[in-house]
NUKEZA-430911 format. One line per field, with one value per residue (C-alpha): residue number from 1; x, y negated, z negated. Coordinates in nm, 2 decimals. Last residue first. Layout:
N
n NUM ...
xx X ...
yy Y ...
zz Z ...
//
This chain:
685
n 685 684 683 682 681 680 679 678 677 676 675 674 673 672 671 670 669 668 667 666 665 664 663 662 661 660 659 658 657 656 655 654 653 652 651 650 649 648 647 646 645 644 643 642 641 640 639 638 637 636 635 634 633 632 631 630 629 628 627 626 625 624 623 622 621 620 619 618 617 616 615 614 613 612 611 610 609 608 607 606 605 604 603 602 601 600 599 598 597 596 595 594 593 592 591 590 589 588 587 586 585 584 583 582 581 580 579 578 577 576 575 574 573 572 571 570 569 568 567 566 565 564 563 562 561 560 559 558 557 556 555 554 553 552 551 550 549 548 547 546 545 544 543 542 541 540 539 538 537 536 535 534 533 532 531 530 529 528 527 526 525 524 523 522 521 520 519 518 517 516 515 514 513 512 511 510 509 508 507 506 505 504 503 502 501 500 499 498 497 496 495 494 493 492 491 490 489 488 487 486 485 484 483 482 481 480 479 478 477 476 475 474 473 472 471 470 469 468 467 466 465 464 463 462 461 460 459 458 457 456 455 454 453 452 451 450 449 448 447 446 445 444 443 442 441 440 439 438 437 436 435 434 433 432 431 430 429 428 427 426 425 424 423 422 421 420 419 418 417 416 415 414 413 412 411 410 409 408 407 406 405 404 403 402 401 400 399 398 397 396 395 394 393 392 391 390 389 388 387 386 385 384 383 382 381 380 379 378 377 376 375 374 373 372 371 370 369 368 367 366 365 364 363 362 361 360 359 358 357 356 355 354 353 352 351 350 349 348 347 346 345 344 343 342 341 340 339 338 337 336 335 334 333 332 331 330 329 328 327 326 325 324 323 322 321 320 319 318 317 316 315 314 313 312 311 310 309 308 307 306 305 304 303 302 301 300 299 298 297 296 295 294 293 292 291 290 289 288 287 286 285 284 283 282 281 280 279 278 277 276 275 274 273 272 271 270 269 268 267 266 265 264 263 262 261 260 259 258 257 256 255 254 253 252 251 250 249 248 247 246 245 244 243 242 241 240 239 238 237 236 235 234 233 232 231 230 229 228 227 226 225 224 223 222 221 220 219 218 217 216 215 214 213 212 211 210 209 208 207 206 205 204 203 202 201 200 199 198 197 196 195 194 193 192 191 190 189 188 187 186 185 184 183 182 181 180 179 178 177 176 175 174 173 172 171 170 169 168 167 166 165 164 163 162 161 160 159 158 157 156 155 154 153 152 151 150 149 148 147 146 145 144 143 142 141 140 139 138 137 136 135 134 133 132 131 130 129 128 127 126 125 124 123 122 121 120 119 118 117 116 115 114 113 112 111 110 109 108 107 106 105 104 103 102 101 100 99 98 97 96 95 94 93 92 91 90 89 88 87 86 85 84 83 82 81 80 79 78 77 76 75 74 73 72 71 70 69 68 67 66 65 64 63 62 61 60 59 58 57 56 55 54 53 52 51 50 49 48 47 46 45 44 43 42 41 40 39 38 37 36 35 34 33 32 31 30 29 28 27 26 25 24 23 22 21 20 19 18 17 16 15 14 13 12 11 10 9 8 7 6 5 4 3 2 1
xx -1.02 -1.00 -0.82 -0.96 -0.71 -0.81 -0.55 -0.65 -0.86 -0.50 -0.39 -0.08 0.30 0.15 -0.13 0.11 0.40 0.76 1.10 1.46 1.49 1.81 1.74 1.76 1.54 1.28 1.31 1.27 0.96 0.81 0.85 0.69 0.36 0.14 0.38 0.13 0.41 0.79 0.97 1.30 1.50 1.65 2.04 2.07 2.32 2.05 1.79 1.98 2.08 1.71 1.57 1.85 1.76 1.39 1.46 1.68 1.40 1.14 1.35 1.40 1.00 0.87 0.90 0.84 0.47 0.32 0.60 0.57 0.21 0.28 0.49 0.80 0.76 1.03 1.15 1.31 1.30 1.39 1.26 1.45 1.72 1.50 1.23 1.49 1.55 1.18 1.15 0.88 0.64 0.59 0.91 0.74 0.38 0.45 0.70 0.76 0.84 0.95 0.82 1.05 0.88 1.17 1.08 0.71 0.82 1.08 0.79 0.53 0.77 0.83 0.49 0.40 0.68 0.64 0.27 0.26 0.57 0.47 0.12 0.24 0.48 0.16 0.24 0.34 0.35 0.60 0.48 0.68 0.94 0.67 0.64 0.28 0.18 -0.18 -0.26 0.04 0.08 -0.29 -0.26 0.07 -0.12 -0.40 -0.11 0.04 -0.29 -0.38 -0.18 -0.39 -0.21 -0.08 -0.40 -0.59 -0.35 -0.41 -0.21 -0.15 -0.01 0.29 0.31 0.66 0.82 0.49 0.43 0.08 -0.08 0.10 0.13 -0.25 -0.34 -0.12 -0.29 -0.63 -0.56 -0.40 -0.70 -0.95 -0.75 -0.72 -1.09 -1.18 -0.92 -1.06 -1.41 -1.39 -1.68 -1.52 -1.26 -1.52 -1.72 -1.40 -1.29 -1.67 -1.68 -1.31 -1.21 -1.41 -1.71 -1.75 -2.07 -2.22 -2.58 -2.53 -2.19 -1.86 -1.58 -1.23 -0.92 -0.55 -0.22 0.09 0.26 0.62 0.73 1.08 1.07 1.42 1.66 1.70 1.37 1.18 0.80 0.56 0.25 -0.09 -0.29 -0.66 -0.79 -1.18 -1.43 -1.77 -1.69 -2.03 -1.97 -1.70 -1.96 -2.26 -2.03 -1.95 -2.29 -2.45 -2.15 -2.22 -2.58 -2.52 -2.24 -2.42 -2.70 -2.41 -2.28 -2.63 -2.65 -2.33 -2.07 -1.78 -1.88 -1.93 -1.57 -1.47 -1.08 -0.91 -0.59 -0.33 -0.18 -0.50 -0.53 -0.79 -1.07 -0.93 -0.91 -1.27 -1.38 -1.20 -1.38 -1.72 -1.63 -1.54 -1.86 -2.07 -1.91 -1.99 -2.34 -2.39 -2.24 -2.56 -2.53 -2.45 -2.10 -2.04 -2.01 -1.70 -1.49 -1.44 -1.15 -1.06 -0.76 -0.60 -0.36 -0.03 0.05 0.42 0.49 0.74 0.69 0.88 0.65 0.44 0.68 0.50 0.72 0.63 0.74 0.42 0.24 0.45 0.41 0.01 0.04 0.30 0.08 -0.25 -0.12 0.02 -0.32 -0.48 -0.21 -0.26 -0.64 -0.57 -0.49 -0.59 -0.88 -0.93 -1.20 -1.07 -1.26 -1.09 -1.18 -1.09 -1.45 -1.63 -1.54 -1.26 -1.21 -1.05 -1.09 -0.79 -0.71 -0.41 -0.27 -0.27 0.02 0.11 -0.25 -0.22 0.08 -0.09 -0.38 -0.13 0.02 -0.32 -0.45 -0.13 -0.19 -0.56 -0.42 -0.26 -0.60 -0.72 -0.42 -0.09 -0.12 -0.50 -0.57 -0.32 -0.49 -0.83 -0.65 -0.60 -0.53 -0.56 -0.83 -0.86 -1.18 -1.09 -1.33 -1.20 -1.21 -1.06 -0.87 -0.93 -1.13 -1.35 -1.71 -1.93 -2.17 -1.91 -1.71 -2.01 -2.11 -1.77 -1.75 -2.10 -1.98 -1.68 -1.85 -2.08 -1.79 -1.54 -1.28 -0.91 -0.68 -0.61 -0.65 -0.84 -1.12 -1.22 -1.54 -1.50 -1.15 -1.28 -1.52 -1.24 -1.00 -1.23 -1.33 -0.94 -0.90 -1.21 -1.09 -0.74 -0.42 -0.11 0.13 0.52 0.67 0.94 1.19 1.49 1.72 1.96 2.30 2.48 2.81 2.88 2.88 2.56 2.33 1.96 1.76 1.42 1.30 0.96 0.94 0.64 0.69 0.62 0.81 0.99 1.11 1.50 1.52 1.70 1.43 1.44 1.22 0.98 0.96 0.72 0.85 0.63 0.69 0.71 0.94 1.22 1.44 1.70 2.00 2.04 1.67 1.68 1.97 1.82 1.50 1.67 1.87 1.56 1.37 1.64 1.71 1.34 1.37 1.66 1.47 1.57 1.82 2.13 2.05 2.15 2.50 2.67 2.89 2.64 2.43 2.64 2.77 2.37 2.36 2.07 1.92 1.57 1.49 1.22 1.41 1.73 1.50 1.32 1.68 1.78 2.02 2.35 2.59 2.43 2.60 2.45 2.67 2.56 2.24 2.07 1.81 1.50 1.22 0.97 0.90 1.16 1.37 1.72 1.65 1.51 1.81 2.03 1.85 1.88 2.24 2.28 2.06 2.28 2.59 2.43 2.32 2.70 2.82 2.56 2.67 3.04 2.98 2.79 3.07 3.33 3.13 3.08 3.45 3.57 3.30 3.44 3.80 3.73 3.53 3.82 4.07 3.89 3.79 4.16 4.27 4.05 4.13 4.51 4.67 4.48 4.71 4.65 4.81 4.69 4.51 4.74 4.87 5.25 5.32 5.09 5.26 5.62 5.50 5.32 5.65 5.84 5.59 5.66 5.52 5.51 5.19 5.01 4.67 4.70 4.39 4.27 4.02 3.77 3.77 3.99 3.76 3.85 4.19 4.30 4.22 4.42 4.72 4.67 4.69 5.00 5.18 5.08 5.18 5.51 5.46 5.55 5.20 5.04 4.67 4.52 4.19 3.95 3.65 3.33 3.30 3.12 3.12 3.07 3.35 3.61 3.55 3.64 3.96 4.05 4.06 4.43 4.56 4.46 4.29 3.99 3.81 3.44 3.34 3.00 3.01 2.79 2.97 2.86 3.22 3.19 3.11 3.41 3.67 3.49 3.50 3.87 3.95 3.76 3.94 4.29 4.26 4.16 4.51 4.64 4.49 4.25 3.98 3.72 3.43 3.06 2.91 2.61 2.29 2.23 2.45 2.72 2.99
yy -14.76 -14.39 -14.17 -13.84 -13.61 -13.27 -13.01 -12.76 -12.99 -13.10 -12.75 -12.65 -12.57 -12.38 -12.62 -12.92 -13.10 -13.06 -13.19 -13.21 -13.16 -13.02 -12.84 -12.50 -12.58 -12.73 -12.41 -12.18 -12.40 -12.37 -11.98 -11.98 -12.14 -12.44 -12.76 -13.06 -13.34 -13.29 -13.51 -13.70 -13.90 -14.23 -14.28 -14.50 -14.20 -13.95 -14.10 -14.07 -13.70 -13.62 -13.79 -13.61 -13.27 -13.34 -13.42 -13.11 -12.89 -13.06 -12.94 -12.61 -12.54 -12.20 -12.31 -12.68 -12.72 -12.77 -13.02 -13.24 -13.30 -13.34 -13.65 -13.65 -13.84 -14.07 -14.20 -14.47 -14.74 -15.10 -15.13 -15.25 -14.98 -14.71 -14.85 -14.87 -14.49 -14.43 -14.58 -14.48 -14.33 -13.98 -13.95 -14.05 -14.00 -14.15 -14.46 -14.49 -14.75 -14.75 -14.98 -15.21 -15.56 -15.65 -15.31 -15.42 -15.75 -15.59 -15.34 -15.58 -15.83 -15.51 -15.44 -15.80 -15.85 -15.51 -15.49 -15.24 -15.06 -15.04 -14.92 -14.68 -14.54 -14.50 -14.67 -14.54 -14.69 -14.52 -14.53 -14.42 -14.69 -14.91 -14.83 -14.86 -15.17 -15.11 -15.47 -15.63 -15.41 -15.49 -15.87 -15.83 -15.61 -15.86 -16.14 -15.87 -15.79 -16.14 -16.19 -15.88 -15.74 -15.43 -15.40 -15.39 -15.13 -14.89 -14.84 -14.48 -14.40 -14.13 -14.09 -14.04 -13.86 -13.87 -14.08 -13.94 -14.24 -14.52 -14.35 -14.27 -14.62 -14.73 -14.49 -14.56 -14.93 -14.83 -14.60 -14.88 -15.13 -14.90 -14.84 -15.20 -15.26 -14.97 -15.14 -15.32 -15.16 -14.95 -14.85 -14.74 -14.54 -14.36 -14.28 -14.16 -13.78 -13.69 -13.85 -13.55 -13.58 -13.41 -13.35 -13.52 -13.57 -13.95 -13.85 -13.85 -13.97 -13.81 -14.01 -13.88 -13.93 -13.74 -13.59 -13.59 -13.41 -13.37 -13.02 -12.89 -12.88 -12.84 -12.76 -12.98 -12.97 -13.26 -13.16 -13.27 -13.49 -13.59 -13.90 -13.94 -14.22 -14.29 -14.59 -14.72 -15.03 -14.86 -14.55 -14.79 -14.96 -14.65 -14.47 -14.79 -14.80 -14.42 -14.46 -14.78 -14.55 -14.26 -14.49 -14.65 -14.31 -14.20 -14.53 -14.36 -14.62 -14.46 -14.08 -14.13 -14.17 -13.84 -13.78 -13.70 -13.50 -13.47 -13.24 -13.29 -13.49 -13.75 -13.52 -13.27 -13.53 -13.60 -13.26 -13.20 -13.50 -13.36 -13.01 -13.20 -13.39 -13.07 -12.93 -13.24 -13.23 -12.85 -12.90 -12.91 -13.07 -12.88 -13.04 -13.37 -13.39 -13.25 -13.54 -13.46 -13.37 -13.25 -13.07 -13.04 -12.78 -12.73 -12.39 -12.34 -12.05 -11.81 -11.54 -11.23 -11.01 -11.25 -11.49 -11.76 -12.06 -12.26 -12.62 -12.77 -12.55 -12.63 -13.01 -12.99 -12.79 -13.04 -13.33 -13.16 -13.08 -13.44 -13.59 -13.35 -13.43 -13.83 -13.80 -13.69 -13.37 -13.13 -12.88 -12.77 -12.57 -12.43 -12.37 -12.19 -12.22 -11.99 -11.88 -11.89 -12.02 -11.79 -11.81 -12.02 -12.09 -12.25 -12.16 -11.98 -12.27 -12.22 -12.30 -11.94 -11.86 -12.13 -11.96 -11.63 -11.75 -11.89 -11.53 -11.38 -11.63 -11.58 -11.22 -11.26 -11.43 -11.12 -10.97 -11.24 -11.30 -11.45 -11.78 -11.80 -11.71 -11.96 -12.23 -12.16 -12.21 -12.58 -12.70 -12.44 -12.52 -12.62 -12.77 -12.88 -12.93 -13.18 -13.16 -13.42 -13.44 -13.25 -12.91 -12.98 -12.96 -12.64 -12.51 -12.59 -12.27 -12.05 -12.24 -12.19 -11.81 -11.79 -11.97 -11.77 -11.44 -11.53 -11.65 -11.37 -11.43 -11.45 -11.11 -11.24 -10.91 -10.75 -11.01 -11.00 -10.93 -10.56 -10.57 -10.76 -10.45 -10.21 -10.39 -10.40 -10.02 -9.93 -10.17 -9.99 -9.65 -9.72 -9.77 -9.79 -10.06 -9.97 -10.29 -10.46 -10.54 -10.78 -10.75 -11.07 -11.00 -11.08 -10.94 -10.62 -10.35 -10.48 -10.69 -10.83 -11.12 -11.06 -11.12 -10.99 -10.95 -10.95 -10.82 -10.92 -10.67 -10.79 -10.57 -10.52 -10.14 -10.16 -10.37 -10.75 -10.84 -11.15 -11.28 -11.38 -11.44 -11.36 -11.57 -11.39 -11.64 -11.80 -12.07 -11.85 -12.00 -11.68 -11.66 -12.02 -11.96 -11.64 -11.82 -12.12 -11.87 -11.70 -12.00 -12.13 -11.81 -11.79 -11.92 -11.68 -11.38 -11.12 -10.84 -11.04 -11.27 -11.00 -11.04 -10.69 -10.52 -10.24 -10.17 -9.93 -9.72 -9.69 -9.43 -9.37 -9.73 -9.77 -10.10 -9.92 -9.61 -9.77 -9.98 -9.63 -9.47 -9.73 -10.04 -10.16 -10.45 -10.64 -10.99 -11.32 -11.40 -11.05 -10.88 -10.58 -10.39 -10.20 -10.03 -9.94 -9.56 -9.53 -9.23 -9.36 -9.69 -9.52 -9.31 -9.58 -9.76 -9.45 -9.45 -9.83 -9.77 -9.48 -9.69 -9.99 -9.75 -9.62 -9.96 -10.05 -9.76 -9.81 -10.16 -10.03 -9.78 -10.07 -10.28 -10.00 -9.92 -10.29 -10.34 -9.99 -10.13 -10.44 -10.30 -10.05 -10.30 -10.55 -10.26 -10.16 -10.50 -10.56 -10.21 -10.28 -9.97 -9.74 -9.84 -9.94 -9.88 -10.00 -9.90 -9.55 -9.43 -9.36 -9.71 -9.81 -9.60 -9.72 -10.09 -10.04 -9.86 -10.17 -10.40 -10.23 -9.93 -9.83 -9.62 -9.47 -9.43 -9.43 -9.57 -9.41 -9.55 -9.31 -9.40 -9.10 -8.85 -8.47 -8.51 -8.83 -8.74 -8.40 -8.59 -8.85 -8.59 -8.42 -8.77 -8.83 -8.48 -8.61 -8.40 -8.71 -8.73 -8.98 -8.98 -9.01 -9.18 -9.13 -9.36 -9.35 -8.99 -8.72 -8.46 -8.14 -8.24 -8.42 -8.18 -7.88 -8.06 -8.15 -7.79 -7.73 -8.04 -7.89 -8.06 -8.19 -8.40 -8.53 -8.88 -9.01 -9.39 -9.64 -9.99 -10.17 -10.27 -10.02 -9.74 -9.83 -9.80 -9.46 -9.30 -9.40 -9.27 -8.94 -8.87 -8.99 -8.72 -8.42 -8.34 -8.23 -8.52 -8.60 -8.80 -8.81 -9.09 -9.08 -9.42 -9.38 -9.58 -9.88 -10.08 -10.32 -10.10
zz -16.40 -16.51 -16.25 -16.20 -16.06 -15.86 -15.82 -15.56 -15.31 -15.16 -15.05 -15.18 -15.02 -14.72 -14.69 -14.64 -14.80 -14.74 -14.88 -14.77 -14.39 -14.31 -13.99 -14.11 -14.41 -14.16 -13.94 -14.26 -14.34 -13.98 -14.00 -14.38 -14.25 -14.28 -14.32 -14.25 -14.30 -14.34 -14.57 -14.51 -14.73 -14.62 -14.72 -14.41 -14.24 -14.37 -14.17 -13.86 -13.94 -14.01 -13.70 -13.47 -13.63 -13.55 -13.21 -13.15 -13.30 -13.07 -12.77 -12.91 -12.95 -13.13 -13.47 -13.44 -13.31 -13.63 -13.75 -13.44 -13.49 -13.85 -13.81 -14.01 -14.33 -14.37 -14.73 -14.91 -14.63 -14.58 -14.23 -13.91 -13.85 -13.93 -13.70 -13.41 -13.47 -13.44 -13.09 -12.86 -13.15 -13.27 -13.50 -13.83 -13.90 -14.24 -14.30 -14.66 -14.93 -15.28 -15.54 -15.78 -15.70 -15.43 -15.25 -15.21 -15.07 -14.83 -14.69 -14.67 -14.47 -14.27 -14.19 -14.11 -13.87 -13.70 -13.64 -13.37 -13.48 -13.84 -13.75 -13.51 -13.78 -14.03 -14.37 -14.71 -15.06 -15.27 -15.63 -15.97 -15.92 -15.98 -16.35 -16.43 -16.68 -16.57 -16.61 -16.51 -16.21 -16.12 -16.12 -15.89 -15.65 -15.59 -15.52 -15.26 -15.09 -15.02 -14.69 -14.54 -14.23 -14.38 -14.57 -14.24 -14.09 -14.38 -14.67 -14.80 -15.14 -15.19 -15.57 -15.72 -16.03 -16.20 -16.54 -16.65 -16.79 -16.60 -16.28 -16.30 -16.36 -16.05 -15.85 -15.94 -15.86 -15.52 -15.42 -15.48 -15.32 -15.02 -15.00 -14.99 -14.72 -14.53 -14.52 -14.20 -14.01 -13.76 -13.99 -14.27 -14.01 -13.91 -14.29 -14.38 -14.26 -14.20 -14.54 -14.73 -14.93 -15.26 -15.40 -15.71 -15.58 -15.51 -15.30 -15.44 -15.22 -15.18 -15.15 -15.09 -15.28 -15.18 -15.48 -15.61 -15.95 -15.88 -15.86 -15.84 -15.54 -15.14 -15.02 -15.24 -15.26 -15.22 -15.40 -15.27 -15.49 -15.51 -15.62 -15.68 -15.56 -15.72 -15.90 -15.87 -15.66 -15.45 -15.40 -15.32 -15.04 -14.88 -14.88 -14.69 -14.46 -14.40 -14.31 -14.07 -13.91 -13.84 -13.66 -13.45 -13.38 -13.25 -13.03 -12.83 -12.78 -12.93 -12.90 -12.51 -12.47 -12.36 -12.37 -12.05 -12.02 -11.74 -11.49 -11.29 -10.94 -11.07 -10.99 -11.23 -11.50 -11.44 -11.45 -11.78 -11.91 -11.82 -11.97 -12.29 -12.29 -12.24 -12.53 -12.74 -12.63 -12.69 -13.07 -13.24 -13.59 -13.94 -13.99 -13.82 -13.42 -13.26 -13.07 -12.72 -12.52 -12.14 -12.06 -11.72 -11.61 -11.43 -11.24 -11.15 -10.88 -10.80 -10.54 -10.49 -10.67 -10.88 -11.10 -11.32 -11.41 -11.70 -11.67 -11.59 -11.85 -12.11 -12.04 -12.04 -12.39 -12.54 -12.42 -12.55 -12.89 -12.94 -12.85 -13.11 -13.39 -13.31 -13.35 -13.71 -13.93 -13.69 -13.63 -13.26 -13.12 -12.79 -12.46 -12.17 -11.80 -11.52 -11.43 -11.76 -12.10 -12.20 -12.57 -12.85 -13.23 -13.40 -13.75 -13.67 -13.44 -13.09 -12.85 -12.80 -12.70 -12.44 -12.30 -12.33 -12.13 -11.85 -11.82 -11.79 -11.53 -11.31 -11.36 -11.24 -10.90 -10.84 -10.75 -10.57 -10.34 -10.39 -10.19 -10.15 -10.52 -10.63 -10.38 -10.55 -10.89 -10.81 -11.16 -11.46 -11.69 -12.07 -12.25 -12.58 -12.87 -13.12 -13.52 -13.72 -14.07 -14.38 -14.52 -14.20 -14.29 -14.30 -14.05 -13.77 -13.84 -13.77 -13.47 -13.33 -13.40 -13.21 -12.92 -12.86 -12.94 -12.65 -12.41 -12.47 -12.71 -12.61 -12.59 -12.24 -12.04 -12.31 -12.31 -12.70 -12.89 -12.85 -12.98 -13.32 -13.39 -13.32 -13.54 -13.82 -13.77 -13.79 -14.10 -14.26 -14.19 -14.36 -14.19 -14.39 -14.32 -14.31 -14.45 -14.22 -14.46 -14.49 -14.76 -14.80 -14.95 -15.26 -15.33 -15.55 -15.26 -15.14 -15.34 -15.29 -15.23 -15.08 -14.73 -14.60 -14.22 -13.97 -13.63 -13.27 -13.05 -12.73 -12.47 -12.40 -12.40 -12.74 -12.90 -12.89 -13.19 -13.20 -13.55 -13.80 -14.16 -14.45 -14.76 -15.10 -15.24 -15.05 -15.26 -15.43 -15.25 -15.07 -14.96 -14.83 -14.62 -14.46 -14.41 -14.25 -14.02 -13.90 -13.85 -13.63 -13.43 -13.34 -12.98 -12.95 -12.94 -13.24 -13.28 -13.18 -13.46 -13.71 -13.59 -13.55 -13.82 -13.88 -13.57 -13.36 -13.68 -13.76 -13.48 -13.25 -13.20 -13.10 -13.27 -13.50 -13.52 -13.64 -13.91 -13.99 -14.03 -14.29 -14.22 -14.39 -14.35 -14.08 -14.03 -14.10 -14.41 -14.55 -14.43 -14.54 -14.32 -14.39 -14.22 -14.45 -14.43 -14.72 -14.73 -14.66 -14.82 -15.11 -15.15 -15.12 -15.38 -15.60 -15.56 -15.63 -15.92 -16.06 -16.01 -16.18 -16.48 -16.48 -16.51 -16.80 -16.97 -16.91 -17.07 -17.36 -17.42 -17.40 -17.64 -17.88 -17.90 -17.96 -18.23 -18.38 -18.34 -18.49 -18.80 -18.84 -18.85 -19.10 -19.34 -19.35 -19.38 -19.70 -19.84 -19.85 -20.06 -19.82 -19.55 -19.18 -18.86 -18.52 -18.19 -18.18 -17.84 -17.90 -17.83 -18.09 -18.34 -18.24 -18.26 -18.63 -18.72 -18.61 -18.79 -19.09 -19.28 -19.65 -19.66 -19.37 -19.19 -18.81 -18.62 -18.31 -18.10 -17.92 -17.53 -17.44 -17.60 -17.47 -17.29 -17.48 -17.81 -17.77 -17.63 -17.93 -18.21 -18.04 -18.06 -18.39 -18.52 -18.69 -19.03 -19.23 -19.42 -19.16 -19.21 -18.85 -18.82 -18.52 -18.48 -18.30 -18.33 -18.10 -18.34 -18.17 -17.87 -18.11 -18.37 -18.13 -18.02 -18.37 -18.52 -18.38 -18.56 -18.91 -19.20 -19.03 -19.25 -19.15 -19.28 -19.22 -19.27 -19.42 -19.46 -19.75 -19.89 -20.17 -19.88 -19.69 -19.99 -20.11 -19.78 -19.70 -20.08 -20.02 -19.68 -19.84 -20.13 -19.90 -19.79 -19.43 -19.26 -18.95 -19.05 -18.79 -18.83 -18.75 -18.86 -19.10 -18.95 -19.14 -18.90 -19.06 -18.88
//
């Protein structure tokens, strides 16, 4: 009623005077209205249809037409409130009027109540109309969505509590299903390979909890004829019959000429039987990659060869043996990361350029590949055989240098492993004793010492993201060195030389001091700061730290010092004593690369811990390995019983994140969350 636009009213009255009185009362009160006088009941129907009023006033003059007026109103405008205007009424008369369909009874003699009742009814009418409009819009939107689902080229299915509740024709066609009735009511898991179920369960749960954002889930669908079809799905939160659901979409990708040309260009570089690069494109791709430094971690060459392949050829024949090699190549491809470069290197050998976080990641990758090959059974006709493999490893030289010698070292290591009986890995030890490395170290020691003296180090942070709650402002701290020309140098370039030349303690102290300053200035939720083996064994570290705590005035609770699991296990007394002393000072303590050692559960019981970081070598192969998933689940459960929070290291794709969600891991870090280079912190010391 307070709106400036005139409110349309109908006043049904045999006399004109009440209409003018009502209009005058409302206008004096500041309520603009447009009153339409209807003297006869027979004209009420047309007035309701043409005027579309927001209120209907029935002036009772004793002719007893209220019931008839309500009947007309109910037929043509049932939501319009009807108010009786009368004199000399009491509560019993109000009750009778309301029983007959009126909303209330008012009197011209009491203008204040008349205004209040009309304002109340007008507001109620408008709210009801807005609600109806909203509901209609929702119904229309649902119909439009059903039309989109029906006509969309994208394959779309809707899932509630793991059960399919709707699917469009494109989805049915994709899976080779004729009738939607055959699909609705079935578990969504039945449509996908069992090995991918943990990832799908985790993604569904994350999506329903609003923690899944524009990630692509990679699954193998099981079609109606039993064949497997790799597909990428987009998951969004939706609604079905008023209840939340997860909408899974396989986008229909348009193919332009450039995409086709790119696919053709890539196809001619690959062996059609294995899908891996031919030798020459392989070497070209490796040379291109090695022109730039690794973004972090280490690079290795791996030469992989199946063992005793001549015996396989004799057993199944030359032609059939190629199928054995194809299946072995498929197993190798499934074990690769997207950033790895791999190809057929001649005969039955394969060459892989690996980029991993550290040497332990490489060792874990090799161990898992060898174990998978030994367990894999190849069926050729009526015969079944298992083919083991041998892996030769060598360290890739720094960026810009020729890789031929390193590839030759990997080949030689593979030959030595096969000569010992195969089914094993051998790492070339030439790099450690080579005069070139000694010369390399001499240069880097000079650079490291100069950078320490001139304060040319820099901290970078990598966010640690929560899978179960709000952002806590947690970051993993890494270090970069700045060379004399102002260019950033990654740890992979200088840390090995620093370790070989007893400089890690110096770098640790720079990092700890800078982290304390940063914690005091910016007050993050938690900074994870690494300590090397040398610092763990350094009895003077705590005294040095006490001085820096006082100088920086940092809150110790904002720092969690972290030590690798293998260092903690090897130097148990020193590491556990350091952890206890740090926690007494208010710091938190973390074991990283956790779960890779012989007795992680024993370490959980031996250390005062706040966090454990699950080893990245385990995490990177988690999505497709049920044994690893069971191992991580047990680690998470054991940590939870001791109130130790779990963080997964080096998470690089949505499938891995989904599995971690399903396993109950609380936090993740890695390039899937954010690359450490993207947010740089300069710490003033």
